[in-house]
A tleap script that builds the chain and sets N, CA, C and O, in Angstrom:
source leaprc.protein.ff14SB
mol = sequence {
  NMET THR PRO LEU THR MET THR GLU ALA GLU
  LEU ASP ALA ALA TYR THR HIE LEU CYS LYS
  THR MET THR GLU LEU GLY GLU ALA ARG ALA
  PRO LEU PHE LEU ALA ARG PHE ALA LEU LEU
  ALA MET VAL ARG ILE GLY ASP GLY ALA ALA
  VAL GLN ARG LEU THR ASP ALA ALA ALA ALA
  ASP ILE VAL ASP CGLY
}
set mol.1.N position { 0.843 -1.177 0.000 }
set mol.1.CA position { 0.000 0.000 0.000 }
set mol.1.C position { 0.888 1.240 0.000 }
set mol.1.O position { 1.766 1.378 0.851 }
set mol.2.N position { 0.663 2.130 -0.942 }
set mol.2.CA position { 1.427 3.360 -1.056 }
set mol.2.C position { 0.887 4.388 -0.069 }
set mol.2.O position { -0.311 4.672 -0.066 }
set mol.3.N position { 1.761 4.950 0.772 }
set mol.3.CA position { 1.280 5.955 1.724 }
set mol.3.C position { 0.819 7.222 1.002 }
set mol.3.O position { 1.414 7.638 0.009 }
set mol.4.N position { -0.230 7.813 1.511 }
set mol.4.CA position { -0.700 9.078 0.971 }
set mol.4.C position { 0.228 10.183 1.456 }
set mol.4.O position { 0.744 10.126 2.572 }
set mol.5.N position { 0.433 11.167 0.630 }
set mol.5.CA position { 1.293 12.274 1.034 }
set mol.5.C position { 0.524 13.584 0.900 }
set mol.5.O position { -0.388 13.714 0.084 }
set mol.6.N position { 0.913 14.530 1.709 }
set mol.6.CA position { 0.325 15.869 1.662 }
set mol.6.C position { 1.449 16.841 1.356 }
set mol.6.O position { 2.583 16.672 1.803 }
set mol.7.N position { 1.110 17.852 0.589 }
set mol.7.CA position { 2.094 18.906 0.366 }
set mol.7.C position { 2.245 19.703 1.661 }
set mol.7.O position { 1.426 19.589 2.574 }
set mol.8.N position { 3.286 20.498 1.724 }
set mol.8.CA position { 3.497 21.344 2.899 }
set mol.8.C position { 2.322 22.303 3.088 }
set mol.8.O position { 1.892 22.549 4.214 }
set mol.9.N position { 1.806 22.841 1.985 }
set mol.9.CA position { 0.667 23.761 2.053 }
set mol.9.C position { -0.593 23.041 2.544 }
set mol.9.O position { -1.352 23.600 3.335 }
set mol.10.N position { -0.819 21.823 2.087 }
set mol.10.CA position { -1.980 21.046 2.531 }
set mol.10.C position { -1.874 20.708 4.020 }
set mol.10.O position { -2.855 20.787 4.759 }
set mol.11.N position { -0.674 20.332 4.440 }
set mol.11.CA position { -0.451 20.020 5.846 }
set mol.11.C position { -0.688 21.250 6.709 }
set mol.11.O position { -1.324 21.161 7.760 }
set mol.12.N position { -0.183 22.389 6.275 }
set mol.12.CA position { -0.375 23.632 7.008 }
set mol.12.C position { -1.855 23.993 7.097 }
set mol.12.O position { -2.333 24.400 8.156 }
set mol.13.N position { -2.579 23.847 5.993 }
set mol.13.CA position { -4.009 24.165 5.981 }
set mol.13.C position { -4.783 23.218 6.894 }
set mol.13.O position { -5.682 23.646 7.618 }
set mol.14.N position { -4.437 21.945 6.861 }
set mol.14.CA position { -5.119 20.962 7.701 }
set mol.14.C position { -4.844 21.227 9.183 }
set mol.14.O position { -5.756 21.155 10.007 }
set mol.15.N position { -3.596 21.533 9.520 }
set mol.15.CA position { -3.238 21.813 10.908 }
set mol.15.C position { -3.919 23.088 11.400 }
set mol.15.O position { -4.399 23.148 12.532 }
set mol.16.N position { -3.957 24.098 10.544 }
set mol.16.CA position { -4.638 25.345 10.902 }
set mol.16.C position { -6.114 25.092 11.163 }
set mol.16.O position { -6.673 25.615 12.127 }
set mol.17.N position { -6.746 24.295 10.314 }
set mol.17.CA position { -8.162 23.969 10.497 }
set mol.17.C position { -8.382 23.208 11.807 }
set mol.17.O position { -9.341 23.477 12.531 }
set mol.18.N position { -7.498 22.262 12.107 }
set mol.18.CA position { -7.572 21.501 13.355 }
set mol.18.C position { -7.485 22.441 14.561 }
set mol.18.O position { -8.283 22.337 15.492 }
set mol.19.N position { -6.522 23.348 14.540 }
set mol.19.CA position { -6.337 24.285 15.656 }
set mol.19.C position { -7.521 25.232 15.802 }
set mol.19.O position { -7.971 25.495 16.917 }
set mol.20.N position { -8.029 25.745 14.683 }
set mol.20.CA position { -9.188 26.642 14.735 }
set mol.20.C position { -10.407 25.916 15.273 }
set mol.20.O position { -11.180 26.484 16.045 }
set mol.21.N position { -10.584 24.669 14.873 }
set mol.21.CA position { -11.714 23.877 15.362 }
set mol.21.C position { -11.617 23.686 16.868 }
set mol.21.O position { -12.614 23.833 17.576 }
set mol.22.N position { -10.426 23.359 17.367 }
set mol.22.CA position { -10.259 23.190 18.814 }
set mol.22.C position { -10.518 24.500 19.549 }
set mol.22.O position { -11.117 24.496 20.624 }
set mol.23.N position { -10.078 25.609 18.989 }
set mol.23.CA position { -10.318 26.916 19.607 }
set mol.23.C position { -11.808 27.199 19.682 }
set mol.23.O position { -12.302 27.676 20.704 }
set mol.24.N position { -12.525 26.908 18.606 }
set mol.24.CA position { -13.975 27.123 18.586 }
set mol.24.C position { -14.697 26.241 19.605 }
set mol.24.O position { -15.668 26.671 20.227 }
set mol.25.N position { -14.224 25.015 19.771 }
set mol.25.CA position { -14.847 24.096 20.724 }
set mol.25.C position { -14.535 24.467 22.168 }
set mol.25.O position { -15.319 24.168 23.068 }
set mol.26.N position { -13.413 25.105 22.391 }
set mol.26.CA position { -13.007 25.509 23.732 }
set mol.26.C position { -12.074 24.495 24.378 }
set mol.26.O position { -12.066 23.311 24.044 }
set mol.27.N position { -11.293 25.008 25.310 }
set mol.27.CA position { -10.267 24.194 25.969 }
set mol.27.C position { -10.838 22.964 26.666 }
set mol.27.O position { -10.224 21.897 26.646 }
set mol.28.N position { -12.008 23.108 27.280 }
set mol.28.CA position { -12.597 21.985 28.018 }
set mol.28.C position { -12.989 20.834 27.097 }
set mol.28.O position { -12.965 19.675 27.513 }
set mol.29.N position { -13.351 21.139 25.843 }
set mol.29.CA position { -13.779 20.092 24.909 }
set mol.29.C position { -12.647 19.576 24.029 }
set mol.29.O position { -12.829 18.590 23.314 }
set mol.30.N position { -11.494 20.214 24.065 }
set mol.30.CA position { -10.377 19.826 23.195 }
set mol.30.C position { -9.947 18.370 23.389 }
set mol.30.O position { -9.726 17.678 22.395 }
set mol.31.N position { -9.818 17.870 24.631 }
set mol.31.CA position { -9.419 16.465 24.781 }
set mol.31.C position { -10.414 15.476 24.155 }
set mol.31.O position { -10.007 14.486 23.546 }
set mol.32.N position { -11.701 15.744 24.303 }
set mol.32.CA position { -12.709 14.871 23.700 }
set mol.32.C position { -12.635 14.941 22.175 }
set mol.32.O position { -12.725 13.919 21.495 }
set mol.33.N position { -12.470 16.152 21.647 }
set mol.33.CA position { -12.328 16.319 20.202 }
set mol.33.C position { -11.108 15.557 19.686 }
set mol.33.O position { -11.197 14.852 18.680 }
set mol.34.N position { -9.968 15.695 20.370 }
set mol.34.CA position { -8.752 15.012 19.924 }
set mol.34.C position { -8.890 13.496 19.995 }
set mol.34.O position { -8.390 12.783 19.126 }
set mol.35.N position { -9.566 13.005 21.026 }
set mol.35.CA position { -9.804 11.560 21.135 }
set mol.35.C position { -10.671 11.077 19.975 }
set mol.35.O position { -10.382 10.046 19.368 }
set mol.36.N position { -11.726 11.817 19.669 }
set mol.36.CA position { -12.611 11.453 18.561 }
set mol.36.C position { -11.869 11.527 17.235 }
set mol.36.O position { -12.012 10.647 16.386 }
set mol.37.N position { -11.078 12.578 17.060 }
set mol.37.CA position { -10.291 12.718 15.837 }
set mol.37.C position { -9.322 11.540 15.689 }
set mol.37.O position { -9.173 10.981 14.602 }
set mol.38.N position { -8.671 11.173 16.788 }
set mol.38.CA position { -7.718 10.063 16.746 }
set mol.38.C position { -8.407 8.759 16.346 }
set mol.38.O position { -7.881 8.001 15.531 }
set mol.39.N position { -9.582 8.498 16.918 }
set mol.39.CA position { -10.306 7.278 16.559 }
set mol.39.C position { -10.677 7.263 15.075 }
set mol.39.O position { -10.528 6.242 14.405 }
set mol.40.N position { -11.156 8.391 14.570 }
set mol.40.CA position { -11.495 8.471 13.150 }
set mol.40.C position { -10.252 8.275 12.276 }
set mol.40.O position { -10.319 7.610 11.242 }
set mol.41.N position { -9.131 8.848 12.686 }
set mol.41.CA position { -7.881 8.694 11.938 }
set mol.41.C position { -7.408 7.245 11.958 }
set mol.41.O position { -6.926 6.739 10.945 }
set mol.42.N position { -7.540 6.569 13.108 }
set mol.42.CA position { -7.144 5.163 13.200 }
set mol.42.C position { -7.939 4.305 12.225 }
set mol.42.O position { -7.382 3.441 11.549 }
set mol.43.N position { -9.240 4.550 12.159 }
set mol.43.CA position { -10.092 3.808 11.233 }
set mol.43.C position { -9.657 4.082 9.802 }
set mol.43.O position { -9.576 3.161 8.989 }
set mol.44.N position { -9.379 5.341 9.491 }
set mol.44.CA position { -8.975 5.705 8.128 }
set mol.44.C position { -7.618 5.089 7.779 }
set mol.44.O position { -7.423 4.628 6.654 }
set mol.45.N position { -6.677 5.076 8.734 }
set mol.45.CA position { -5.359 4.488 8.489 }
set mol.45.C position { -5.499 2.996 8.231 }
set mol.45.O position { -4.880 2.453 7.316 }
set mol.46.N position { -6.320 2.340 9.045 }
set mol.46.CA position { -6.631 0.933 8.801 }
set mol.46.C position { -5.487 -0.042 8.988 }
set mol.46.O position { -5.515 -1.138 8.427 }
set mol.47.N position { -4.493 0.330 9.756 }
set mol.47.CA position { -3.320 -0.528 9.973 }
set mol.47.C position { -2.933 -0.410 11.439 }
set mol.47.O position { -2.343 0.586 11.856 }
set mol.48.N position { -3.270 -1.437 12.220 }
set mol.48.CA position { -3.034 -1.400 13.660 }
set mol.48.C position { -1.583 -1.157 14.039 }
set mol.48.O position { -1.293 -0.398 14.963 }
set mol.49.N position { -0.678 -1.802 13.324 }
set mol.49.CA position { 0.746 -1.634 13.631 }
set mol.49.C position { 1.197 -0.202 13.348 }
set mol.49.O position { 1.969 0.368 14.119 }
set mol.50.N position { 0.724 0.376 12.254 }
set mol.50.CA position { 1.083 1.763 11.929 }
set mol.50.C position { 0.535 2.714 12.974 }
set mol.50.O position { 1.211 3.667 13.365 }
set mol.51.N position { -0.690 2.463 13.432 }
set mol.51.CA position { -1.287 3.312 14.465 }
set mol.51.C position { -0.464 3.229 15.749 }
set mol.51.O position { -0.239 4.248 16.401 }
set mol.52.N position { -0.015 2.037 16.119 }
set mol.52.CA position { 0.810 1.896 17.326 }
set mol.52.C position { 2.133 2.623 17.176 }
set mol.52.O position { 2.599 3.250 18.127 }
set mol.53.N position { 2.753 2.552 15.996 }
set mol.53.CA position { 4.012 3.267 15.771 }
set mol.53.C position { 3.803 4.777 15.863 }
set mol.53.O position { 4.623 5.485 16.447 }
set mol.54.N position { 2.710 5.267 15.290 }
set mol.54.CA position { 2.419 6.694 15.367 }
set mol.54.C position { 2.144 7.132 16.798 }
set mol.54.O position { 2.572 8.210 17.213 }
set mol.55.N position { 1.436 6.305 17.550 }
set mol.55.CA position { 1.151 6.599 18.958 }
set mol.55.C position { 2.446 6.692 19.747 }
set mol.55.O position { 2.641 7.626 20.525 }
set mol.56.N position { 3.330 5.724 19.545 }
set mol.56.CA position { 4.615 5.733 20.248 }
set mol.56.C position { 5.460 6.947 19.856 }
set mol.56.O position { 6.112 7.553 20.707 }
set mol.57.N position { 5.447 7.301 18.566 }
set mol.57.CA position { 6.230 8.453 18.113 }
set mol.57.C position { 5.685 9.746 18.720 }
set mol.57.O position { 6.456 10.611 19.133 }
set mol.58.N position { 4.369 9.877 18.776 }
set mol.58.CA position { 3.777 11.088 19.363 }
set mol.58.C position { 4.098 11.185 20.847 }
set mol.58.O position { 4.408 12.268 21.342 }
set mol.59.N position { 4.029 10.073 21.559 }
set mol.59.CA position { 4.333 10.066 22.986 }
set mol.59.C position { 5.811 10.363 23.227 }
set mol.59.O position { 6.152 11.089 24.161 }
set mol.60.N position { 6.675 9.818 22.408 }
set mol.60.CA position { 8.117 10.039 22.582 }
set mol.60.C position { 8.463 11.510 22.433 }
set mol.60.O position { 9.308 12.025 23.165 }
set mol.61.N position { 7.826 12.188 21.502 }
set mol.61.CA position { 8.088 13.615 21.303 }
set mol.61.C position { 7.691 14.418 22.537 }
set mol.61.O position { 8.329 15.422 22.854 }
set mol.62.N position { 6.657 13.991 23.226 }
set mol.62.CA position { 6.192 14.702 24.420 }
set mol.62.C position { 7.045 14.343 25.629 }
set mol.62.O position { 7.447 15.222 26.392 }
set mol.63.N position { 7.319 13.070 25.803 }
set mol.63.CA position { 8.087 12.612 26.957 }
set mol.63.C position { 9.524 13.120 26.887 }
set mol.63.O position { 10.086 13.543 27.897 }
set mol.64.N position { 10.117 13.079 25.692 }
set mol.64.CA position { 11.516 13.487 25.524 }
set mol.64.C position { 11.672 15.003 25.461 }
set mol.64.O position { 12.770 15.524 25.659 }
set mol.65.N position { 10.573 15.716 25.183 }
set mol.65.CA position { 10.648 17.167 24.979 }
set mol.65.C position { 10.708 17.911 26.212 }
set mol.65.O position { 10.774 19.140 26.190 }
savepdb mol mol.pdb
quit
């Protein structure tokens, strides 16, 4: 399976939209939104091992930072 790629501009637009959506929802709802987003992304990715690798990479960036 060929991984999908996003241009830098597409990634920036998607991240901006994500941040604006969280701002609109408010700080108290952000964790629930992120959990829901993560579940939807996991389903879309459709590869349990890839999801685990991404989870570990995201956690490592926070723990090591």
